[in-house]
C-alpha positions in Angstrom: 15.4 1.4 30.0 17.3 -1.5 31.5 17.4 -4.4 29.1 18.1 -7.3 31.4 16.0 -10.5 30.9 12.8 -10.4 32.9 12.0 -6.8 32.3 8.4 -6.1 31.5 7.7 -3.7 28.6 4.6 -1.6 28.7 3.3 0.1 25.6 0.4 2.5 25.1 -0.6 4.1 21.9 -3.5 5.7 20.0 -4.2 3.4 17.0 -4.0 4.8 13.5 -5.5 3.3 10.4 -2.0 2.6 9.1 -1.4 0.3 12.0 -4.3 -1.9 11.0 -3.3 -1.7 7.3 0.2 -3.0 8.2 -1.3 -5.9 10.1 -3.7 -6.7 7.3 -0.8 -6.7 4.8 1.2 -9.0 7.0 -1.7 -11.4 7.3 -2.5 -11.4 3.6 0.8 -11.0 1.8 2.8 -14.2 2.1 5.4 -15.7 -0.2 3.0 -18.4 -1.3 0.3 -15.9 -2.2 2.8 -13.8 -4.2 3.7 -16.9 -6.2 0.0 -17.7 -6.6 -0.7 -14.2 -8.0 2.1 -14.5 -10.5 0.6 -17.8 -11.7 -2.9 -16.3 -11.9 -1.7 -13.3 -13.8 0.2 -15.4 -16.2 -2.8 -17.7 -16.8 -5.1 -14.6 -17.3 -2.6 -13.3 -19.9 -2.6 -16.7 -21.6 -6.4 -16.7 -21.6 -6.4 -13.2 -23.1 -4.1 -14.3 -25.9 -6.3 -17.3 -26.7 -9.4 -15.2 -26.6 -7.9 -12.6 -29.0 -6.8 -15.4 -31.4 -10.3 -17.0 -31.2 -11.8 -13.6 -31.9 -9.5 -13.1 -34.9 -10.3 -16.5 -36.3 -14.1 -16.4 -35.7 -14.6 -12.7 -36.1 -16.5 -12.6 -32.8 -15.0 -10.5 -30.1 -18.0 -10.1 -27.8 -18.3 -13.4 -25.8 -14.6 -14.1 -25.0 -14.0 -10.6 -23.6 -17.2 -10.8 -21.4 -15.9 -14.1 -20.0 -12.5 -12.6 -19.4 -14.0 -9.6 -17.7 -15.9 -11.9 -15.3 -12.8 -13.9 -14.5 -10.8 -10.7 -13.9 -13.5 -9.4 -11.6 -13.7 -12.7 -9.7 -9.9 -12.8 -9.2 -9.4 -9.0 -8.7 -12.2 -8.3 -6.2 -11.2 -10.6 -3.3 -7.9 -8.8 -2.6 -9.7 -5.5 -2.4 -12.4 -6.7 0.1 -10.2 -6.7 3.3 -9.2 -3.1 2.7 -12.9 -2.2 2.3 -13.8 -4.0 5.5 -10.9 -2.3 7.3 -12.2 1.1 6.1 -15.7 0.3 7.2 -14.6 -0.9 10.6 -12.4 2.2 11.2 -15.4 4.5 10.4 -18.1 2.6 12.3 -16.5 0.8 15.2 -15.1 3.1 18.0 -13.3 0.2 19.6 -10.7 0.0 16.9 -10.0 3.7 17.5 -9.8 3.4 21.3 -6.4 3.8 23.0 -4.5 0.5 23.1 -2.1 -1.0 25.6 0.3 -3.9 25.5 2.3 -5.6 28.2 5.2 -7.8 27.1 6.2 -10.1 30.0 9.1 -12.6 29.4 7.5 -14.9 32.0 3.8 -14.7 30.9 3.6 -13.6 27.2 1.8 -10.7 25.7 -1.3 -9.0 27.0 -3.4 -6.6 24.9 -6.0 -4.2 26.1 -8.2 -2.0 23.9 -11.7 -0.6 24.2 -12.5 -2.4 27.5 -11.4 -5.8 26.2 -8.2 -7.6 27.4 -6.5 -10.8 26.3 -3.3 -12.5 27.3 -1.4 -14.8 24.9 1.3 -17.1 26.3 4.5 -17.4 24.3 3.3 -20.8 23.0 0.2 -19.1 21.5 2.3 -16.5 19.6 3.0 -17.3 16.0 5.3 -15.6 13.5 6.4 -12.1 14.4 7.4 -9.7 11.6 9.2 -6.5 12.1 8.8 -3.5 9.9 10.3 0.0 10.2 7.3 1.1 12.1 5.8 -2.0 13.8 6.2 -5.4 15.4 3.4 -7.5 13.8 2.4 -10.2 16.2 0.8 -13.3 14.6 -1.1 -15.9 16.5 -0.2 -19.5 16.1 -3.8 -20.8 16.1 -5.2 -18.1 13.8 -2.8 -17.3 11.0 -5.1 -14.5 9.7 -4.9 -12.5 12.9 -2.0 -10.1 13.2 -1.8 -7.6 16.0 0.3 -4.4 15.3 2.6 -3.1 18.0 3.7 0.4 16.8 7.3 1.2 17.6 6.3 4.8 18.1 4.8 3.7 21.5 8.3 2.9 22.8 10.1 5.7 24.6 13.6 4.4 24.3 15.4 2.9 21.2 16.8 0.2 23.6 13.3 -1.0 24.0 13.1 -1.9 20.4 16.3 -4.0 20.7 15.0 -5.6 23.9 11.7 -6.6 22.2 13.6 -8.0 19.2 15.6 -10.1 21.7 12.5 -11.3 23.5 10.7 -12.2 20.3 13.7 -14.1 19.0 14.4 -16.0 22.3 11.1 -16.6 24.1 8.9 -17.9 21.2 8.3 -21.6 21.4 9.4 -23.1 18.1 7.5 -26.2 16.9 
């Protein structure tokens, strides 16, 4: 593929569940959330220590552990829900399994087509883009929780990966 500026890149692929998992992880796992989880786990550990000490002093171990179990369930269940929703969508919604197509145009932005729906996002509407070994994960500026996976397996030439990296670094509007 010629990698001169202005070249439009066409991508077509059959989505896999792993594509959506990667996008979900990119949307949910941020540095701020990692810090938050460390703080929450430390606080839960502290609560457990206090509850054990209270149990030793009072001789009652039933109520503190029930409370701790409810707190752990309340903190531990929300991170699992997106994975459950993804699994349900993959099984029940044929659109997420339909062949996908992306068109990356240096002049217009990125167009996505899947399951009969099509949308075009200008470069100004594109948010952070993360690159993994297997995907370019396209975030949207207006909706931080939406990340669209572009699998590198859909590219036919290694030069296309370099060219997309160049486009994503040079055409994104920085606020």
